[in-house]
C-alpha positions as a printed Julia matrix, in Angstrom:
115×3 Matrix{Float64}:
 51.11  -59.77  168.17
 54.89  -59.64  168.61
 56.81  -60.46  165.43
 60.37  -61.66  165.73
 62.75  -62.41  162.88
 65.45  -65.04  163.2
 67.46  -67.31  160.91
 64.39  -69.52  160.32
 62.08  -66.68  159.28
 59.46  -64.58  161.01
 57.64  -65.79  164.13
 54.48  -64.26  165.6
 53.76  -64.63  169.31
 50.54  -63.5   170.96
 50.96  -60.66  173.44
 48.26  -62.27  175.61
 50.42  -65.41  175.91
 53.52  -63.37  176.77
 51.64  -61.3   179.37
 50.27  -64.46  181.0
 53.72  -66.07  181.01
 55.36  -62.98  182.53
 52.55  -62.51  185.05
 52.68  -66.07  186.37
 56.48  -65.99  186.5
 56.59  -62.73  188.48
 53.84  -63.79  190.9
 55.67  -67.05  191.65
 58.69  -65.15  193.01
 59.11  -64.99  196.78
 57.89  -61.74  198.32
 55.59  -60.68  195.48
 52.09  -60.05  196.83
 50.59  -59.27  193.42
 50.64  -57.17  190.29
 49.12  -53.69  190.05
 47.12  -52.21  187.21
 49.03  -49.42  185.51
 47.62  -46.67  183.35
 44.07  -45.76  182.44
 43.46  -48.67  180.07
 44.53  -51.35  182.56
 42.77  -49.57  185.42
 39.41  -49.53  183.64
 39.88  -53.12  182.44
 40.74  -54.24  185.98
 37.55  -52.62  187.33
 35.34  -54.22  184.68
 36.91  -57.66  184.79
 37.7   -58.76  188.32
 39.99  -61.69  187.4
 42.56  -59.84  185.3
 45.72  -61.88  185.85
 47.9   -59.86  183.48
 47.45  -56.42  184.99
 50.68  -54.58  185.63
 52.5   -56.16  182.66
 53.44  -53.81  179.82
 55.31  -55.18  176.8
 57.01  -53.12  174.11
 59.0   -54.34  171.15
 62.17  -52.55  170.14
 63.72  -54.06  167.01
 63.61  -57.82  167.67
 63.84  -57.54  171.45
 61.25  -57.02  174.19
 61.14  -54.4   176.89
 58.99  -55.52  179.83
 57.61  -53.23  182.54
 56.16  -54.82  185.7
 54.23  -53.0   188.43
 54.2   -55.06  191.62
 53.19  -55.09  195.27
 55.71  -56.62  197.66
 55.3   -58.13  201.1
 56.44  -55.92  203.98
 59.69  -56.98  205.63
 61.46  -58.59  202.68
 64.51  -57.28  200.85
 63.05  -55.32  197.93
 66.34  -55.26  196.0
 66.62  -59.05  196.17
 63.01  -59.48  195.02
 63.52  -57.14  192.06
 66.75  -58.9   191.02
 65.03  -62.29  191.29
 62.11  -61.14  189.13
 64.38  -59.64  186.48
 66.48  -62.78  186.16
 63.54  -65.18  186.25
 61.42  -63.28  183.69
 64.44  -62.9   181.4
 65.2   -66.63  181.65
 61.6   -67.77  181.09
 61.08  -65.52  178.06
 64.35  -66.66  176.51
 63.87  -70.37  177.19
 60.11  -70.9   176.82
 59.18  -68.29  174.23
 62.52  -67.97  172.43
 62.37  -64.18  172.64
 65.35  -61.9   173.17
 64.84  -59.5   176.07
 66.4   -56.03  176.05
 65.34  -55.14  179.58
 62.94  -55.97  182.39
 61.92  -52.94  184.45
 60.28  -53.63  187.82
 58.37  -50.86  189.59
 57.42  -51.45  193.23
 54.16  -49.53  193.61
 53.23  -50.55  197.14
 53.96  -52.76  200.15
 51.44  -54.87  202.01
 51.37  -56.97  205.18
């Protein structure tokens, strides 16, 4: 649960909801082939549950802002810098507009390329 304080009080947002929102936003960007499991916990969970749509999304809270780490696979032949910039801007916009959460940073890690 992510707790955020604003002028209205304290708001709690489920991390599962935020991961799903971030995952679907990143996967909808052009050139993204998928998200990759990162770390031991996500790796084991991905092996046990085949339809893990939020793998590769790590969320941390620093003060009242979020830090998002994304591990992605990109399609071969596309401009990786443009894809990363697009993901950063789109995830930042969606979290701010739909969830009302301030974002400190979105870090995108390109783990592999595929055809």
